[in-house]
N, C-alpha and C positions, 0 to 999 in steps of 0.2 A: 567694156566690160557688160555682162549680161546683167538684166533686171533681176531684182530681188521681188518676189511676189507673195503679198498677203491678201485676206479677207479681213472686212471690217464689217461688222453690222453696228447700226444706231449712228451712222454717220450723220445724218440729220439732226441728231439731238444734241443738247448744250455741249456734253463732253464729248460726245463724237464728234462733232465739228471743228472742236478746237484740237483734238488729238490728230485728227487727219492732217489739220494745218501745220501742226507741228512736226509730225513723220514726214511729210511731203518736203519740208524745208529743211529738215535734217540731214536725209537721205537723197540725194539726187539720183540714186540707182534703185529707189523704190518704186514698184508699182503697185496700186490698191485697187483690189474688186471690193468694192462696195455695194453690199446688198441691202436694198432700200424698199420699203413697202410701197408700192405703186402697181397701177394697172398697165401702164407703158413704159418703158425705159426713157423716152424722152421727159416725160414728165418726172421720174426718179432723178435724172440728171440735173435737171433743172433746181430739184430740192437739194441736191447735193451743193451744186454751185452757189445756190444761196446762202446756204448753211457756212459755206468757206468764206464768203464774203462778209457775213456778220462776225464771224471768227476775226478775220483781216482788219476788220473796222475798231473792234473793241481791242486790238493789240496793237493797231498802228503799224501792223507789218503785213504786206500784200506779198501773195503768190505771184511767180511768173507765169506764163500762159504755158510753158513747160511742163510746170509742176500740174496744172490743171488737165493737161492732157496724159499724164500720169495718172489718173483715176478712170477707173471703169466701172461702171454703174450697171448693177442687175437688178432689174424689178423682181420683187420676191415678196413672200410674208412669213415672218419669224414662227408663225404658231402652225403653218400649213406642213406636211411631209415634205421633206428635201427643202424644207424653207421656202417653197412656192417657186422654186427655180425649175424651168422647162430642160428638157434632154440637151439642147444646144450648150446652154449656160454651165450646167452640169458637166458636160464633157470638156468645155474650155478649162473650168477650174481644175479638173484631173490633169490636164496636158500644161497647164501652167507650172506645175511643181510647187505648190504653195508652201513656204516656209511657217506660217504663223496664220492663226484664225484667231481675231481678235472679236469677241462677243461684248458689244455694249448694247444692243437693244434691250429696252427695258420700259416699263412705266413706271413712274414715281407717283402714282397716285397712291393718296393716305386714306381714301373711302371706304369705310368697311362695307358699304352697301355694292362695292365694286370688287368685291374679294373673288368672286370667280373669275373675272376677268384678270385680275391681277396674277392669278396663279397661272391662269392659261398663257399671259406673256412672261412671266418672269420665271416660272419652273418649267413649264412645258416648252416654253420657247428655249430655254437653255437644253433641253433634252434634244430637242430638233438641231440645234446649232452643233452642240456636240455630234450627233450623229453625220452630219454633213461634214465635219472636220473629218472623220473618221474616213467617210466615203469618198473624199477626194483625197485622202494620203497626207493630210496635214501633219506634221511633226508634233506640232506645238499649238494647245489650246490655252488661249488667256479669258478669263472670264471676268467683269467688272462686276463687284457686289456693291457693300456700304458698309463701311465700319462700324454703323449702328445696327446690324444684323446680330449683334450680342442681347438686344434687346434691354430691358429695363433693370440694368446692372451698374453698378458704380466701382471706382477703382481702377486698378489696372486689367487691361484688356488684353489678351495674348494674340498673337499673330497664328490661330489655330480655328478648328471647326468649334461652334459654338452648338450647347444642346437645342436640339428642335423643340423641346417641351419648355423652353425659356419663357418668361413673360415678355411677351412683346408689346410696344406702343401701337402697332398698328398691323395691318395685312400686310404692307409693304415690307417692312422688317422681316416678318414672319417667312415670305414668300423668298426673300433673298437669302435666308438662312436655308431655307429649304434647298431653293436652287445649287448653293454650296456643297450640300450633301447629296444630290443628286448627281452632280459632275463628280466627287470624289468615288462615289460607288461605282458609277459607271467606267470610270477611268480605271479603278483597280481591279475590277472585275473582268474586263474583257478587252483592254485597249492597252497598246504599248504609246499612246499620246502623253506626251509631256503636258502636265495640267497647271496651270497657275490661276491665282485668284488675287485680284486687287480690289482694295477696298478704301476707297476715297470717304471724306466724311461731308459734311455738309459744305458744297462746292459754291463760290462766290465767284465774280468776274475777276478778269487779270489785276494782280497785283500791280503792276506797272503803268495803268492806267485808270484804274477802279472804275471802271466800265462795267455795266451788267452783262455785257457779253452775249446780250439775248435770254439771259435767264429769265424763269417767272416764278420759279419755285423756292423753296427752304426759306432763305432770309429774307427774299424778296416777296414770297408768297405773304408772310406776315406783314411786312412793310406795305403790300399793296393794299391789304385789309385797314390799316390804318389811315391809309392814303384816302380809302375811298368814304372814311367817316369823318375826314379832316374838318368840313365845316360845322359839323354838330359837335366836333369836340371843342374847336374853338370859342365855341358861345357856351361851353360847360363852364360853370362857375368852379364847381369842385373837381379835384382829380379823379378820373376815372379809376374803378379799383379792378385789379384782374388776380386771380390765384395765381401765384407762382414764387418759386424759391429764388430770390435775389442772387444767391451765389452758386447757381448752376451756371454751367458754360456750355455754350453751343461749340462744337469743335468746327469751326469755319477754315474754309483752305482755298486759296486762290485757284482759278483753273489754270492758269500758267505754270503754278507750280505743281500741281497735278499732272499734266501732261508733259512736263520736263522730266518728273520724276518716272513716268511711265517710259518713255522714250530712253531713259538712262537705264532703267530695269533692263530692257530690250536689247542694249547695246552691251550692257554687262552679261545678258545669258540669264538673268532672272536668278542671281544666286540666293543662298540662306533661305531655301525653303519654299514650299509651294505659296504660301499666303502672305501677302504683303498690304500692310496698312500706308496709307496716303493720307497723312493728316497733320495737323499744325502740333508744334509742341506746346504752345499757350495761346490762349484767347481770355479775353474780358469776361468777367461774371456778367450772367444775364441781364442783371440792373443796367448795367453800361451799355450793353446791346440794345436794350428796350429803349433807353434814355436817347441813345444816337438816331433810332427810329424816328421817335416823337421829336427832337429837334430838327431833324432833316425835314420832317412835313409841316414844321412849325406849329404843333398842338401842346399842349399841356403834358407833362410827364404823366405816367401811369404811377398810381399808388400798389405796390404788390405786398399782397396779403398771403399768409399761408396757407389759408384755408378757402374752400370754395364760397364766394359770396351767396349769403342766403337771401337777404332782401336786396334786389339788384334795381338799379334806376332803369328805365326802357334802353339808356344808352349803353350802360354795362353788358345789358342783354344782347344788344345788337353787336358790341364789340365781341362778346364771349361767342356768339355764333358764327361771325367772319373768321374768329381764328381758332375754331374749334379743333380743324383737322391738325393744329400744330399744340393743342395743349398738355398732350405727353411729354412733350420736351422742355416743359416749363418747370417742370421738378426733376428729380431724381438724383441729383450729387452731380460730381465731376467724373468724368471717364477719362482715364489716361492710358492710350492708345500705345503699346509698345511698337517700335518699328526698328527692324533690322537692317534698314537700306534707306537712304536719300537724305538730302542735306535738310536740316531744321529749318522751320521756318515759323515763326509768331506773330500773331496779329495784337494790337492793343485798340484800345476805345477809340484812337484818334482814326485808325484806320477803318474800323467800322463805321465811323460816322461819314468818312470819305466815302465809302461804298454806299451807303445809305443816300447821302447829297446826289451824288452822281447819279443815281436811280431816278432820284426826284427830277433832277434837271431834265434827264432823257425823256421823262413823261410829258414836261413842261414843253420840251422841243418838237415832241411828236404832235401834240395838240395843237402848237400854233400854224398858222397858215402857212402855206409854202412847202420847200421840199425840208425832209427831215433828216438829219445825221444817223439815227439809228431807228430801226423799226423794233418791235416787240412780239415775242411769241412765246406762249407757254411751252414747257419741255416736258410735259408727261402726255401719255397717251401717243397720238400718230407723229408727233415730233419726236419721238425717241427712238421710232423703229424704221 
């Protein structure tokens, strides 16, 4: 049987490595061309194989050597013309008769000071990727966005394009909303390419093992901030105050559920419209999520207050500074994401507690002398491209 050829960007990022693992494991006829930012193909391939190993370790499922051989790594750069591919690689993709182009490369940077770089990667990079898909004749383009591109709204969130002038929590959300509009406009105006958008929410590690899977952002970014202040927090007599709505929910979704849903969408031909949320059915309120973090790190639980604390203790200022990038997600009510496809999944407080406890254990194991079970790497910036 002849192979099925697809293109994947972002294969070294957190979601990308897990999706690559899932697709290779499910489809023995699949051949993947992974475009990775690197100056040399050998370096690019090492990064992809390292990512696959991290995904395998966290999932407890290892790929065969045959699966590794079905990955061809191309050195490129998503913000360059032609995604940085040379003439030979471009011709190779044309001749491969690519059936799908999966665009996962992005930065998850929330820092407003890096807005230009965020737009260049997430918006301009999407333009470059779509143009490349057209150029090589791929019939379908799948773009990975975020369910939080809806901005600072609550209630029911439809699987539709959201307004560009919505109030956003940060430049990352805004860039993802803009990238969706750029894609939709390009596809409708000049292309016969079938375009799809998938929107995961806040991704955590695999639900089967509760391992972090190499993630160091989202839930783990906030947890890392508390972990860094743990010694001082343990000496604190009164609980630290933090401005937050205890009833707000963070939509957390395990990475194995995300990639299983994406693979199922692929196998089903992406039914029911161009935009698909990949989110949870339900998650615990924020107060229980924060309690789980504090309990995992063995520090006193935080005292959540509705308004910003005016007269703050030095440690409260340090906590606010360390978690500032996530402050916009501590308020704003509950979002209910519509989902037309995929099996439902819900997380309770015990699930969140196990994810947090496992992350702390991985940190402890990594800092101990001798070999480690896991090594951690952030998933923003270079690791997502």
